[in-house]
Residue, then its C-alpha position, 0 to 999 in steps of 0.5 A: x268289357x275290356x274295350x269299354x274300360x280302355x275308353x274310360x281310361x283314355x277319358x280319365x287320363x285326359x282329365x288328369x293331364x289337365x289337372x296334374x299340379x306337378x311334373x311327376x303327376x303329369x308324367x303319371x297321367x300321360x302314362x295312364x292316357x297312353x295305356x288307354x290309347x294303346x288298348x283302344x288302338x288295338x280294340x278298335x281294330x278288333x271291333x272293326x274286323x268283327x263288324x266287317x265279318x258281321x256285315x259280310x262286306x269290306x267296311x274296315x277302311x271306312x272305320x279308319x276314315x272315321x278315325x281320321x275324321x276324329x283327329x280333324x275334329x280334335x284339332x278343330x276343337x283344340x284350336x277353338x278352345x284356344x281361340x276363346x281362351x278356355x282353361x286347359x284343364x276345363x277343355x280336357x275335362x270336357x273331352x273326358x266327359x264326352x269320352x265317358x258318355x260315348x263309351x258307356x253308350x256304345x258298350x252294349x253294342x260292342x261285338x264280343x269275341x269267342x270265349x278264350x279264358x287266357x285273355x290276350x295270352x296266346x297259350x292254347x291258341x292256334x296262332x300262326x305267326x306268318x300272317x302276323x309278321x307279314x301284315x305287321x310289316x305292312x303296318x310298320x312301313x305305313x306308319x313309318x311314312x305316316x309319322x314321318x309326314x306328320x312330323x316333318x312335312x311342314x318343316x320340309x316345306x318351310x326349310x327346304x322349299x322356302x314356304x311361308x308359315x301359313x303355307x307349310x301346314x298345308x302339306x299335312x292337311x293335303x296328306x290327310x285330305x288324301x287319306x280321307x278320300x282313300x279310306x272312305x272310297x277304299x271299301x267300294x274299290x275293294x268290293x269291286x276289284x279285290x283287296x290285292x289290286x287295291x293294295x298294289x294300286x295304292x302302294x304304287x300311287x303312294x310311291x308316285x306321291x313320294x317321288x313328287x315330294x322328293x323332287x319338288x321344286x316348289x311348295x305347291x308340287x310338294x303339297x300335291x305330292x303329299x295329297x297323292x301319298x295320302x290317297x295311295x297309302x292310307x288304305x294299307x293299314x285297314x286292309x292289313x288288319x282285315x287281312x290278318x283277321x282273314x288269315x288267323x283262326x277266329x279264336x286267335x283274332x284278338x291276340x293276333x291283332x294285339x300282337x300286330x298292333x305293336x308294329x304301329x308304334x315301331x313304325x312310328x318310332x322308325x319313321x319319325x327317327x329316321x327322317x328326323x336323323x336325315x333332317x338334322x343332318x341338313x339333308x331334309x330334301x332327301x329325308x323323304x327318300x327313306x319312305x320312298x325306298x321302304x314303301x315298295x316292300x309292301x308290293x312283296x306282301x300284296x298277294x297275302x291280302x287275298x285274306x281280306x277278301x276271304x274275311x268279308x265273305x266269311x259269315x261263319x265267325x261269331x257275332x255275339x253282342x256283349x259289353 
């Protein structure tokens, strides 16, 4: 029920953003939208790990792949309505209606957690903090790199490598293309060689990609580097959530994911802020040294990802359907 309400809140927030007549109401609409996004962000990962348990095999990466597809569809939709000059309020109204319809249609198929009267409070729960902190660190490191690339990759190509305004956006496009390959192919790789090896291979691949970005002498080399980063690092977030779910008691799962999901936003602020600070100091070429230095820390956490393999094989967890 809470997940359905969060989805409905996102639609309502989007609608109000499009209709807000004053700045204070616009800010309030964005706050409402942000509350919905935060709840859905955690809720989607809760649903993903429950579905993986029900399936009995690794599928979490593919869920995050669909997340990326949604972002691409949203970008294409925004470009399309802008091209045909659809009013801003109407375009967001259409987004709201589609979100409401999807939420109401999907709600009966959501998988409920074990009953816990305290909701998302940890009171009375056996919630070990070590896996929350370990996998939270991985999520933080990933999103620090991810947000840095989202925010600064095009600027890097344009300002540091003299790319044209038409070529510069290809950096982030290449990164997202790599992320799609990583996530839609990652589950198969996890089933074959295990989550620990996939995390190690992905992290090393991401480091190589970042090294290419930092040392790039021309835009094409940087674009290839960003693609390699996406192929390597995008698998980390879904496997971190799967690993957490395999490392904590089933009754503590929702609370653990909600706690760890905070690392997503901390990493986003950290990545965008640190790289932005380096960029503003006229060191844009070296700004991506920051994720290059931070990402190898993931290797220290790699062995903990055995829990992701345990989750996929754990068919004893509850899979009660609910709304």
